[in-house]
Structures are given as C-alpha cells and as structure tokens.
N, C-alpha and C positions, 0 to 999 in steps of 0.2 A: 694480226689485230690488235686493239684494245676494246679492253670489254662491256659494253655503252655504258652509260650514269647509270647510278641509281641501281644497284643488282647487290642480290642476294648474298649469304656469305658461299654460296657457289658459285659466283658468277652468272646467274642467272635473270634477265633483267626482272625486278618487280613490276608483274602484271595487275596492275588493278582494276573495279567494275569498267571503266569506260574503258580500257583500254583492251581488255578480252570482249564487249561487245562490239568493236571497233575491229580489229581480228575475226572477230566468227565475220562479220559484215562485209569486210574486203572478200575473204573465201566467198562465199555466197556468191558475191557479186560475178568473182573467177565463173565460178562455176556454172553460173545462170549464163556467162557469155560463153561459155567452152560449149551449152547443151544448145544455145542458136547457132552455133558453127563459125564464132567467131577464132582464128586464127593463133590471137593471143589474147593474155588478161589482160582485162584493164589500167590503165596508170593510175595511182597513186597518186593523192595532194602532196606539193611537196613540204606542203608542212604542219604532217603529222605530227603530233604530237609524242615525247620518246617518251617506251622505247620502241615505239613502232618506227617511229624515222633517226633512229640511229641505225650501222650496222645489226645482223643476225641469220642465226641460222632454225630453220624449222622442217618439221615434216604435216603433211597434209594426210590423214589416213579420211576416206568416206566407204560409210558403209552404208547397205538397203537390207533395213531388217535384218538390221543386223550379221549381218555376214560382209567380209571384205568385198568392200567395190574399184576398190586405187586406194594404193599409197603411194608420193612422192616427195621427196624432199631434199633435204644440202646438210653437208655433213661441216660445213665450214660459212663462217660469217666472211661470203663478196658480196655484199648489198642487204639493202636500208631490209631493216625486219620487214613492213607492210607490203612492200615490194617481195619479198620472198614466200609471203603468202601468196602474196596470189601470183605467184609462178604458178606455186607448187598443186595449189586449189586446183587450180586450169591444165596444167600436167597431170594430174592427178585424177579428175575427169575422163581424161584423153588420153596418155600416153605412156599409162599402167601398162607394162609388155603381156603381164597375165590377162587384161577382158581388153573386150573392145573397149572404144569409147562411149562416153556413157548415152543413152539414149535421152529424150525427151518424158517418155513417162515414167522415167526410173529417180527423177527428182522425187515422187514418194517415200515417205518413210524412208529420204534420204541423210544420216547424220554427221557431222565433222569435229573429227578432233585433231587442233593444232596442237602439237609439242614443237615446243621454244627448246632451242638446244642451250647448253653449256660450251666453251673449246673444247675438242678430245683432248685428252692428256693420255700419255702416252705411257701406258704398263711396262716397268722392265722388267716381266714375264719370261723366263727362259725354257720353259717346260709347259703340259697339261698342267701339272700340281700345285705349281707354283701360280700358275691362272684362276686356276682354282678355289687357291686361298684368296687371291688378295681381289676378286668376283664378291662385288656385294650388293647380294642378292633383293628385286625389286627395287634398286635406285641406280645403276650404271645401266647406259648401252651399251655395248659394247660394236668396236671393226674389227673384224680383222685380214688382212693381208700378207697375202704372200701368192707366190707365184706369177703376180702379175694378176692378181683376183682379191678381190674386196667387198667385201658385206658387211652388214650392220643388223645389229637389234635393237627398236629402244625398250625403256625403260621396262615400255607395256608388258611389251613381251614375255616377262615374266610371271602374267598371270597365268599364260596358257603353256611355261615351261617353270616351272617354280624349284626347276632340281637343277643347281647350274651346269651338272654334267652332263645333262642330255639338251640343256641352252648351251654351250660350248659343242655339243656336238652336230647338234640342229643347226648354227651359224655356220660350220665346217661346210656342211652337206650343200645350205644356200649358198657359199661362195668357188661349189664344185668345185674344195679341196677332200682328200680324204678325212671322212668324221671322224674317225677314230684315231690317225695319227699326229704328230707336230712336226707338217712340213717345216722345212729352214730354207732361209732363217722365216721364223713366219712373226710379224709383228702385230702389234694389238693397243688400241685405246681405248677408254670409258670415258662419256658424258653422264649428262644428268639430265635433265627436261622439266619441267613446267606444263601440265596439259590445259586445253577450253578446249572445253564440248559445246555444241551445241544442233541446232537441226538447221536445213538448207529448205 
C-alpha cells in the first residue's frame, strides 16, 4: 500500500500539533466508549484531515500510574489512521489478553501513547550475529516470525532493553521461540515510529 502523503524521509506521516491533538481525542473517545461498555470503538469522521484520513498503522499503549495496562496495534496499513487508532485504543482497553477489561475507576492516572508506524522493511539477516549488526537501537521496532509464531517490539522497548542481544532474546521469548537459538527459517522486519503522548 502506498505511503500516506506528506511523509518524512522515513515514511512516517508528518504529525503537526492539530493532528496530534486529534489522535489523542480519538483515543480518549474510544477508551471512554470501552469503559461505558460499548462493543466497538466510535466511528470517525470521513473527512478527517491528512494524515488521519489516509491509511495508517498504529499501536496504542495505555498505562496507569506508569504501569502497563494494555497495548494493541496494527503492523500494516489496512484502514485509515484515524480508524486504526480508534480501534486499537478500544481494544487496548478491552481485549489485551494480559489484562481484564479496563474498569471505570481506572480512568484516573491513565496515560496513552500512540505510535504511528512506517511500513515494515524486511531484514536480510541469515543468523543472529547479522541480525544484531543490522539493528539500530532506539530507532528500530522489530518483528520476528518463525514456526507459525510472530511477535514484535516497538522502538520504545529499547528504553527497557537497550542491549541488542537482550532485545532479540526477549522478543524470541515473547514469540514463544527458543530465546537463545536461531529457528529456521526465521524472518525479520524492522519499522520506525513517531509517538504521541497524552492523558485520558
């Protein structure tokens, strides 16, 4: 799918102040809809300005008092960015399998991070050393796929796992793959993101 218009040199849509505010409004409305018990995220305006009205991929991370409370996202652009953020915010509040649905009293101290992603770029790594050499810490998100299993770490995960070896090991473990091995055939992709932060 084509990259949305007005992108920077990494292929990430340019997000001005108005676009950032609007993304947070959409996420906030979706989370509040989830807390009310609505089965789905509210619809978006079909006239959302670019890049919100163009195809986009996003992850929405919810934290309460600094502790993870839900994170759901899309790795590929299969709907408009505005719709993607709404859907993922609602899902982060209700369908992250690691947590129960968000309760009404948890809206206090709830923060939201929206990561808007570039299209994944395949990495031609043939073994663990070549993958580690290719990775760009604090810049790359990483997707690993092998044996029918797939997992990803957003670029923000580098804050907690700054060592590339530990980063890859933890991601393999997250995917349910041997953390110290190189499962064959292993496929890898990287992507970048731009983040929008706010309170809900």
